[in-house]
N, C-alpha and C positions, 0 to 999 in steps of 0.2 A: 738879774738882781743878786746882789752879793750880800745876803743876810748874815749877820755875826752872831745873833742870838735873838731868841724869841721867849719870854716867859709869860706864863698864864698863872694868875693867883685867883683863888676863890675865898669868899668870906662868907659863912653861914650865918644868917641873921634869923634865928629860931623865933624870935618875939614876932617878926613881921612875914615869917614864912617865906624867905625869900635867900637867893644867894646872888651875892654880888661878886662879879667876874672883872678882872682887869688883866689886859695884856700889854706886853712892852715889846716892841720890836727895834732892833739895831741893825744897821748896814753900814758898810764902807761905801762910799762914792757920793755922788751928786744928786741922789734921788731921795725922796721921802718914802717912808714905809707905813705910813699911816694906814692904807688900805690892808695891808698885811695885818696889824694889829687889829683893825676892826673885824676882819675875817676870823683871827683866832678866837675873838670873843663870841663871834655869832656861832661858830663851829661849837664851841664850848657849851653855850647856852642849848644849842640844838641837841646835843649829847645829853646834858642833863634832862632836858624835855623826854627824850626817848628812854632814858633809863627810869624816869619816875612817872610815865604816862599811865601806867597800870594803876597807879594810886590816884592820879588826878589829871584827868584829860583838860581840865578848865586852866591849867597853867597858863601865865602870860610872859612872853618873853618882851621886854620893854626897855626902853630908854638906853639903847646902845648908841654911844657918842664918842667923839675924840675929845680927850680931856687936854692934851697938850702935844705939840709937836717942835722938834729942833732939826735945824739943818733942811736940806733939800732947796729947792728955787725960791720958796716963799719965805725962808728963814723960820723964826720962832713964833710960836702962836700958843696961848694958854687961855683956857676957858676960865670966865670969871668966877670967884667963888660963889656969887650969887645964883650961877647957873648950874653948880655942881650937885 
């Protein structure tokens, strides 16, 4: 797999006591990299949990999902605004 970039962004939502995590993966070639992006988000969430578990062991990791993809065998796909 020829990854050309992976970015992970975090947005702290203090009002709702949560962190939104978004990852984007890109590659050259004929394959999609959605699994790599989903893995990046999952590992980031697990890392935050590990760093904060002394404060709150009841944290919940939830709603990890693909938002959109371009390229690969199946072409383009985007989650509807109602599902975001």
